N, C-alpha and C positions, 0 to 999 in steps of 0.2 A: 566710548561707551563702555562702562564696566560690566563685567559678568555678574549675573544675579547670584546671590549667596545661597549656599545649601540650606535647606530647612533645618531648623534647630529643634531638638527635643525640648519639651517643657517639663522639667522635674516637678513632681508632686511630693507631698509629705511621705507617701508610700514608696516612692522611687528615689528619693534624695540620697539614701545611703549608696545606691548603685552609682549615681553620678559623682558622688564624693569619692568613691573608689576609683572610677576611671580617671578622675582628675589626679589621683595619687598614684596612678599606674597599676591599679589592681582591678581585676575582674571579680566582682563580688556577687555571690549567689545566695539563695536562701535554702534552708533545709528544715523540714518538719521534724520536730522533736517527738511527735506521737507516732508517725508512720515511716520516718526516715526518707521520705521523698525529697529529692533536690529539684528545684523548679526555677523557671524563668518564664515570663517577666516577674519582677518583684511585686508582691502583694502582701497584705497583712494576715493572710490565712492560707492554709495548704489547699491547693486545687484538687488534691486527691481525697483527703479525708475531712477538710473543713476546719481542722484544728487551728487555733490562733497561737499555739506554742511553736513558734518558728524562730530560727536563728540565722544569722548571716555569717558567711565565711569567705575567705579568699580562695578563688578557684585557681586551677593550674594555668589557665589561659591556653590550654592545648585542646585540640579536637580534630575532627575530620570534616571534609567538605561533603555535606549531605546532599545538597541540590543547588542548582544555580541557573540563571539565564544570563546571556550577554545582551545588554541593552545597547542599541545603536543610535537611538534618537537623543538629541540634546535634552538636558533637564537642568534646572538651576543648580549650580555648584558642581556639576559633573561634566567631564569631557568624554564623549563616546569614543570607542566602546568601553563600557564598564560593566562589571558583574554585580548582579543582585543575588546574594547567596544565602543559603541556610547552612549554618555550621552546627554540627552535633558535638558538644563539649564532652571531654573525657568523663565529666561528672554526670552526664546524662541529658541535661536540657539542650534544646535547640534554640538558636537565635538567628534572626535575620541580620545581615551585615553586608559588607562588600569585601571582595578579595582584592588585595593590592600587592604591589611589588612583583608582579609577574605579567606576562602577556595575557591579554584578555581574549584567549582563543580556547576552543574545545580541547586542543592538544595540550595546553598548559594547565587547564582547569579540570583535572581528572577527579571523578567522584571517588570518595573515600581517601583522597590524598591527605596526609597529615598537614594541619595548619596550626598557627600560633597567633595569639593576639598581638596587635600593634596599635598603640594608642595615637590618635590624631587630635591635637588640641585645636578646637574651633575658636575659643576665646577663653577668658578667665573663668567662666562658669561651666562650659561644656567641653569634654574630651570624649571623642567617639572610640568605641572598641571596634576596630577593623581587624581583618585577619590576612595573613600572608602565608605562603608555603613554609612549612616548618624547616628550620635550619638545623640539620643534624640531629 
C-alpha cells in the first residue's frame, strides 16, 4: 500500500508568479508602490492601502522562526513528528511552512532562530518553499 500524497497547492492567476518563482528557485514577494508595504500571500492589491500599484521582487529567502507546533499524528505526505511553522521573512511578511533538515524537537526548533528557504519539488508544476536552520 502506497502512502497518500501531500496536498498540492492550486495556483491561481493571482498566485502563479509565486509558484513560477519557487519552481525557478526564487521566493517572490510583492511590494506596494504606493505605501511600500511588502506582503504575502500574493494578491493583486495592497492589503494595507488597497492600491493596485504593486510589483514583484525576489526575496532573500532568509528569516526567523516566529512560531511552530510539532505535529505527532500522521497526515498524508508527512511522517511524524513534523513541524508546522510560521516564518517571519527578513522582508517582513510571515508565511506558514515546515521546518526541515533538523530534529523536530523543542530543543532544535528555537524561536527566533535564523532560517533559510529550501525548495522541495513535488512535481513539474509545484515546488514548495520549506525552511531549514540557516547555515552560517
